[in-house]
C-alpha positions in Angstrom: -70.5 154.2 -134.6 -69.3 157.2 -136.5 -68.6 160.3 -134.7 -66.1 163.4 -134.7 -65.9 163.2 -130.8 -64.1 165.3 -128.0 -61.0 164.8 -127.3 -60.3 162.7 -124.2 -58.3 165.4 -121.8 -54.3 164.9 -121.0 -54.8 164.9 -117.5 -54.8 163.0 -114.3 -58.4 162.0 -115.0 -57.3 160.0 -118.4 -55.4 158.1 -115.9 -51.9 159.4 -115.4 -50.5 157.2 -112.6 -50.8 158.6 -109.2 -47.3 158.3 -107.1 -47.8 157.6 -103.4 -45.6 160.2 -102.3 -47.7 162.9 -104.6 -51.0 160.9 -102.9 -49.2 161.5 -99.2 -48.6 165.5 -100.1 -52.0 166.3 -101.5 -54.4 167.2 -99.3 -57.6 166.2 -101.3 -56.7 162.8 -101.6 -57.0 162.5 -97.9 -60.2 164.5 -97.8 -61.9 162.2 -100.4 -60.8 159.1 -98.5 -61.7 160.4 -95.1 -64.9 161.2 -96.5 -65.5 157.8 -97.8 -64.3 156.1 -94.7 -66.8 158.3 -92.4 -69.5 157.4 -95.1 -69.0 153.9 -94.1 -68.8 154.4 -90.6 -72.4 156.1 -91.1 -73.7 153.4 -93.0 -72.7 150.7 -90.2 -74.1 152.7 -88.2 -77.5 153.1 -89.8 -77.8 149.4 -90.7 -76.6 148.5 -86.4 -79.6 151.1 -85.9 -82.1 149.0 -88.7 -82.7 152.3 -90.7 -82.6 150.6 -93.8 -84.3 147.6 -92.9 -86.9 149.0 -90.4 -89.4 149.6 -93.5 -88.9 145.7 -93.9 -89.6 144.5 -90.5 -92.3 147.0 -90.1 -94.0 145.9 -93.2 -93.7 142.4 -91.3 -96.5 143.0 -88.8 -99.3 143.5 -91.2 -98.3 141.3 -93.6 -96.6 137.9 -92.5 -95.2 136.4 -95.5 -92.6 139.8 -95.7 -91.0 137.6 -92.7 -89.4 135.4 -94.8 -87.4 138.3 -96.3 -85.9 139.4 -92.8 -83.1 137.3 -92.0 -81.8 136.6 -96.0 -82.0 140.5 -96.3 -80.1 141.0 -93.0 -77.2 138.5 -94.4 -76.8 139.7 -97.3 -76.6 143.5 -96.2 -74.1 142.0 -93.7 -72.2 140.4 -96.4 -72.6 143.5 -98.5 -71.1 146.1 -96.2 -68.1 143.6 -95.3 -67.2 143.3 -99.1 -67.8 147.3 -98.9 -65.3 148.0 -96.4 -62.7 145.4 -98.1 -63.3 147.0 -101.8 -63.0 150.4 -99.9 -59.3 148.9 -98.4 -57.8 147.5 -101.1 -58.7 150.6 -103.5 -57.3 153.1 -101.3 -54.3 150.4 -101.6 -54.1 150.1 -105.1 -50.9 151.1 -107.1 -50.4 150.8 -110.9 -47.6 148.4 -112.1 -44.3 150.5 -113.2 -44.5 150.8 -116.8 -42.1 149.1 -119.6 -39.1 151.0 -120.1 -38.9 152.4 -123.7 -35.4 150.7 -124.2 -37.0 147.0 -123.1 -40.0 147.1 -124.4 -40.7 143.8 -125.5 -41.9 143.5 -129.4 -45.9 144.7 -129.2 -48.8 143.6 -131.7 -52.2 145.9 -131.5 -55.2 145.1 -133.3 -58.2 146.9 -133.9 -61.0 145.3 -135.6 -63.0 147.9 -137.3 -66.9 148.0 -139.0 -68.7 150.7 -140.5 -66.9 153.3 -138.0 -66.1 156.1 -140.6 -63.4 158.6 -139.7 -63.0 157.7 -136.0 -61.0 154.3 -136.8 -58.7 156.8 -138.3 -58.7 158.5 -135.0 -58.0 155.2 -133.3 -55.1 154.5 -135.3 -53.4 157.6 -134.8 -53.2 157.4 -131.1 -52.0 154.0 -131.7 -48.8 155.1 -133.9 -48.4 158.4 -132.0 -48.3 156.5 -128.7 -44.9 156.1 -127.2 -43.7 153.1 -128.1 -40.7 152.4 -130.2 -41.9 152.0 -133.9 -39.1 149.1 -134.4 -41.1 147.1 -131.9 -44.7 148.1 -133.1 -46.9 146.5 -135.4 -50.5 147.8 -135.9 -53.4 145.3 -137.8 -56.4 147.0 -138.6 -59.0 144.8 -139.6 -62.1 146.0 -141.4 -65.0 143.5 -141.2 -66.9 144.0 -144.4 -68.0 147.5 -143.6 -70.2 149.3 -145.8 -69.3 152.5 -145.7 -66.0 154.3 -146.1 -63.9 152.8 -143.0 -61.8 151.0 -145.3 -60.8 154.7 -147.3 -59.5 155.9 -143.4 -57.8 152.6 -142.5 -55.8 152.9 -146.4 -54.7 156.8 -145.5 -53.3 155.5 -142.2 -51.8 153.0 -144.1 -50.0 155.4 -146.1 -49.1 158.0 -143.5 -47.7 155.5 -141.1 -46.2 152.3 -143.6 -43.9 150.9 -141.1 -46.0 150.2 -138.5 -50.2 149.8 -140.0 -51.2 146.9 -141.6 -54.6 146.7 -142.9 -56.4 143.4 -143.4 -59.6 143.8 -145.3 -62.6 140.7 -145.2 -65.0 140.9 -148.2 -68.3 140.3 -145.8 -68.7 140.7 -142.0 -67.3 137.9 -140.3 -68.2 139.0 -136.9 -65.7 140.6 -134.2 -63.8 137.4 -132.5 -63.0 136.9 -136.8 -61.4 139.9 -136.9 -59.9 139.5 -133.8 -58.7 136.0 -134.9 -57.2 137.3 -137.8 -55.2 139.8 -136.3 -54.0 137.1 -133.3 -52.6 135.0 -135.8 -50.9 137.3 -137.6 -49.4 139.2 -134.9 -45.6 139.0 -134.3 -45.5 140.2 -131.4 -45.0 138.4 -127.7 -47.6 140.6 -126.0 -50.6 141.8 -128.0 -53.6 144.4 -127.3 -56.8 145.0 -128.5 -58.1 148.4 -128.9 -61.8 149.2 -130.1 -62.3 151.0 -133.5 -64.0 153.9 -131.8 -61.4 154.3 -128.8 -58.6 156.3 -128.6 -55.4 155.9 -126.2 -53.3 158.2 -123.9 -49.7 158.7 -125.4 -48.4 156.5 -122.6 -50.7 153.6 -122.7 -48.9 151.0 -124.3 -45.5 151.4 -122.4 -48.1 151.3 -119.6 -50.0 147.9 -120.3 -46.7 146.1 -121.1 -45.4 146.9 -117.5 -47.0 144.0 -115.7 -45.9 141.0 -118.2 -42.9 141.4 -116.3 -44.4 138.8 -114.1 -44.7 135.6 -116.1 -47.8 134.5 -114.0 -49.4 137.7 -115.8 -51.8 136.7 -119.1 -54.0 139.6 -119.7 -54.2 143.4 -118.4 -56.6 145.4 -118.5 -56.6 148.9 -119.2 -58.9 152.1 -117.8 -62.1 153.1 -120.1 -63.5 156.7 -119.9 -66.1 158.2 -122.4 -64.8 160.0 -125.4 -67.5 161.8 -126.4 -68.7 162.8 -122.8 -69.3 166.6 -123.3 -71.9 165.5 -126.0 -74.7 165.3 -123.3 -75.6 164.6 -120.1 -76.2 160.8 -121.4 -72.3 160.0 -122.1 -71.6 162.4 -119.2 -73.1 160.0 -116.8 -71.7 156.5 -118.1 -68.2 158.4 -117.9 -68.7 158.1 -114.2 -70.3 154.7 -114.2 -67.2 153.5 -116.4 -64.3 155.4 -114.2 -66.1 153.6 -111.2 -66.3 150.3 -112.6 -62.7 150.3 -114.0 -60.9 152.4 -110.9 -62.8 151.4 -108.3 -64.0 147.3 -109.0 -61.0 146.1 -111.4 -58.5 147.6 -109.0 -59.9 145.5 -106.0 -60.2 142.6 -108.7 -56.5 142.9 -110.0 -55.4 142.5 -106.0 -56.3 139.3 -106.3 -55.3 138.3 -109.8 -58.9 138.1 -110.8 -60.4 140.6 -113.4 -63.3 139.1 -114.5 -63.6 141.2 -117.4 -61.0 142.5 -119.9 -62.9 145.0 -121.9 -62.4 145.6 -125.6 -62.1 148.7 -125.6 -58.3 148.7 -124.0 -56.7 145.1 -123.2 -53.5 143.4 -123.7 -52.6 139.6 -123.9 -49.6 137.3 -123.7 -49.7 136.2 -127.5 -49.0 132.5 -126.8 -51.5 132.2 -124.6 -54.3 133.4 -127.0 -53.4 131.4 -129.9 -53.4 128.4 -127.2 -57.6 128.8 -126.8 -57.9 130.6 -129.7 -59.5 127.3 -131.1 -61.8 127.0 -128.4 -62.5 130.8 -128.5 -63.5 131.1 -132.0 -66.1 127.9 -131.7 -67.8 129.1 -128.3 -71.4 127.9 -128.2 -73.8 128.2 -125.2 -77.1 126.2 -124.8 -76.4 125.2 -128.0 -76.1 128.9 -129.7 -72.9 130.5 -131.3 -71.4 133.3 -129.3 -71.3 136.1 -131.2 -70.5 138.5 -128.8 -68.8 139.3 -125.3 -65.7 137.9 -126.7 -63.6 140.1 -124.0 -65.2 138.5 -121.0 -65.1 134.6 -122.7 -61.5 135.3 -123.7 -60.7 136.6 -120.2 -62.5 133.2 -118.8 -59.9 130.8 -120.8 -56.9 133.1 -119.3 -58.5 132.5 -116.1 -59.1 128.8 -116.3 -55.3 128.0 -117.5 -54.4 129.7 -114.2 -53.1 132.7 -115.4 -53.6 136.1 -113.7 -55.8 139.1 -115.2 -54.7 142.3 -113.6 -55.4 146.1 -113.9 -53.2 149.1 -115.0 -54.5 152.6 -114.3 -52.1 154.0 -115.8 -52.9 152.4 -119.4 -56.0 154.2 -120.1 -57.7 154.7 -123.2 -60.9 156.9 -124.4 -64.0 155.1 -126.0 -67.2 156.4 -127.5 -70.7 155.9 -125.9 -73.8 155.9 -126.5 -75.7 159.2 -126.7 -79.5 158.1 -127.2 -81.5 155.5 -124.5 -82.2 153.2 -127.8 -78.1 152.6 -128.5 -77.6 152.3 -124.6 -80.2 149.6 -124.3 -78.5 147.6 -126.9 -75.3 148.0 -125.3 -76.5 146.9 -121.8 -78.8 144.3 -123.4 -75.8 142.7 -125.0 -73.3 142.9 -121.8 -75.9 141.2 -120.0 -76.4 137.9 -121.9 -72.8 138.2 -122.0 -72.4 138.2 -118.2 -75.2 135.4 -117.6 -72.9 133.3 -119.8 -69.6 134.0 -118.5 -70.9 134.0 -114.7 -72.0 130.4 -115.1 -68.4 129.5 -117.0 -66.6 131.4 -114.2 -68.5 129.2 -111.6 -66.6 126.0 -113.0 -63.1 127.8 -113.4 -62.7 129.4 -109.7 -62.4 126.4 -108.4 -59.4 126.1 -110.2 -57.8 129.1 -109.3 -55.3 129.4 -105.9 -57.4 129.1 -102.8 -57.0 132.6 -101.3 -57.8 134.0 -104.8 -61.0 131.8 -105.3 -62.4 131.9 -101.8 -62.3 136.1 -102.4 -63.7 135.4 -105.7 -66.3 133.5 -105.0 -67.6 135.7 -101.9 -67.2 138.6 -104.2 -69.3 136.9 -107.2 -72.0 136.2 -104.5 -72.5 139.2 -102.9 -72.3 140.6 -106.4 -74.9 138.2 -107.9 -77.3 138.7 -105.2 -78.3 142.0 -105.7 -80.3 141.1 -108.6 -83.1 139.1 -106.7 -82.3 141.7 -103.5 -83.1 144.6 -105.6 -85.9 143.1 -107.9 -87.9 141.7 -104.1 -87.2 145.3 -102.9 -88.9 147.0 -105.5 -91.8 144.7 -105.4 -92.2 145.2 -101.8 -91.9 148.9 -102.2 -95.0 148.6 -104.6 -96.7 146.9 -101.8 -95.6 149.2 -99.0 -96.7 152.6 -101.1 -99.6 151.5 -101.4 -100.1 151.9 -97.7 -98.1 154.4 -97.2 -97.2 156.9 -100.2 -94.6 158.9 -97.7 -92.7 155.4 -98.4 -91.3 156.5 -101.7 -90.0 160.0 -100.7 -88.1 157.8 -98.1 -86.4 155.4 -100.8 -85.8 158.3 -103.2 -84.0 159.4 -100.1 -82.3 156.3 -99.5 -81.5 155.9 -103.2 -79.7 159.3 -103.2 -77.9 159.3 -100.1 -76.2 156.0 -101.5 -75.4 156.8 -104.6 -73.9 160.0 -103.4 -71.8 158.2 -101.2 -70.3 155.9 -104.4 -70.0 158.9 -106.3 -67.2 160.3 -104.1 -64.8 157.1 -105.1 -64.9 159.4 -109.0 -63.9 162.1 -107.1 -60.7 159.8 -106.5 -60.1 159.9 -110.1 -61.5 163.2 -111.3 -62.1 166.7 -109.4 -65.0 167.7 -111.0 -68.8 168.0 -110.3 -69.5 165.8 -112.5 -69.7 163.2 -110.0 -73.5 164.6 -109.8 -74.1 162.6 -112.8 -73.0 159.5 -110.5 -76.0 160.3 -108.6 -78.7 161.0 -111.5 -77.6 158.0 -113.0 -78.5 155.9 -110.2 -82.2 157.2 -110.4 -81.9 157.0 -114.6 -80.6 153.5 -114.1 -83.5 152.5 -111.2 -86.8 153.8 -113.6 -85.3 153.0 -116.9 -82.5 150.8 -117.1 -84.0 147.9 -114.6 -85.9 146.1 -117.5 -82.7 145.0 -119.1 -81.3 142.5 -116.9 -84.5 140.4 -116.4 -84.6 140.5 -120.2 -81.2 139.3 -121.0 -81.8 136.4 -118.7 -84.4 134.9 -120.2 -83.3 135.8 -123.8 -79.5 134.8 -122.8 -79.4 132.6 -126.6 -80.2 135.4 -128.4 -77.2 136.0 -131.2 -78.3 139.4 -132.7 -75.2 141.7 -131.9 -77.6 144.6 -131.7 -75.2 147.1 -133.2 -75.1 146.1 -136.8 
């Protein structure tokens, strides 16, 4: 996906660490945290007074079959509320790991797999080559996976400009992203190997930041913070930027607290090289229901690292900006690929979680149970809404208002990372997702064996 893009701002919104001292002094954080805690209190109050379940109980008076949904719904709401409180507290307490100091930075290899990326691959390489990391301990493998455009020309240009660090590799024909990454993994000389998508650009301090957590020998992988590179290119990238920040700066910060970041993203992740090489043969041969796995390589590799007992953590101060879809069709293809990978790797994780430390395993099981139950609950709620709206059209307005209120509450978390009215795009995304993206997960579930990459 080639684009000229928009530069990722070098501000706190791009992932600079916020020290506890700064948080304590800045009233903005107290305002956001106070608003979120007040929102949680209001949500609990609403639950206790039956404001969310009252349509269900009212419907049960005229539709007896609805009664079977009341207790499971109450139980899910209770578990979800407790999970929300837990996530919020942990998120507030989260602090980034200290970065590696330049004088003690370990040998590090960056791998950038590229396919038909055009000029954007040069921007990606430049962001790495100009990062604040000692060049005598840095190497950058850029793997052209059989591109049919001018990608190789830009890779050669980068190799001429930074001959001391850029190592170009060219496949004569397309072999897939796993093969491109594997070529880098096998050739890497660094103790740490970092993967970056070719449509992504690093913040200057990200390499030192992402190397920091590896001081702990139990850490096997570190996920970075991802934002939208091209968020100025329309309403869709703006919505996706909010979604990405909420996903990374909230969910992964929480998952990091119990050493189980479920998916360390291809856009920016660091691995301990020795661990990756240990699982590389199985990762390359992975099959699911008899079909060769061709996408979801980041989530799959994360699962293998977790299966060996290592921790996967999140580093807020390691930031990258990635090009996001600007068209609805592109977005659907991306989410369809992600959801198929999600289904496959969630099944695998249920076999892995029992190998985790008991406390970590308990939290992870609770998290996955509540998170995955949202699918049947959501689709049953939509079906019930259709029945209720036929009898009382005003129910649709009530439902729309509830979606807006809850999405506004979640958008407050975005304001912790970025002081911008763009948080309103998070509310818009809730309606957009409900109306135009709800079909993707069921379709992905029933076509989970499909191998098409959908972007090539």
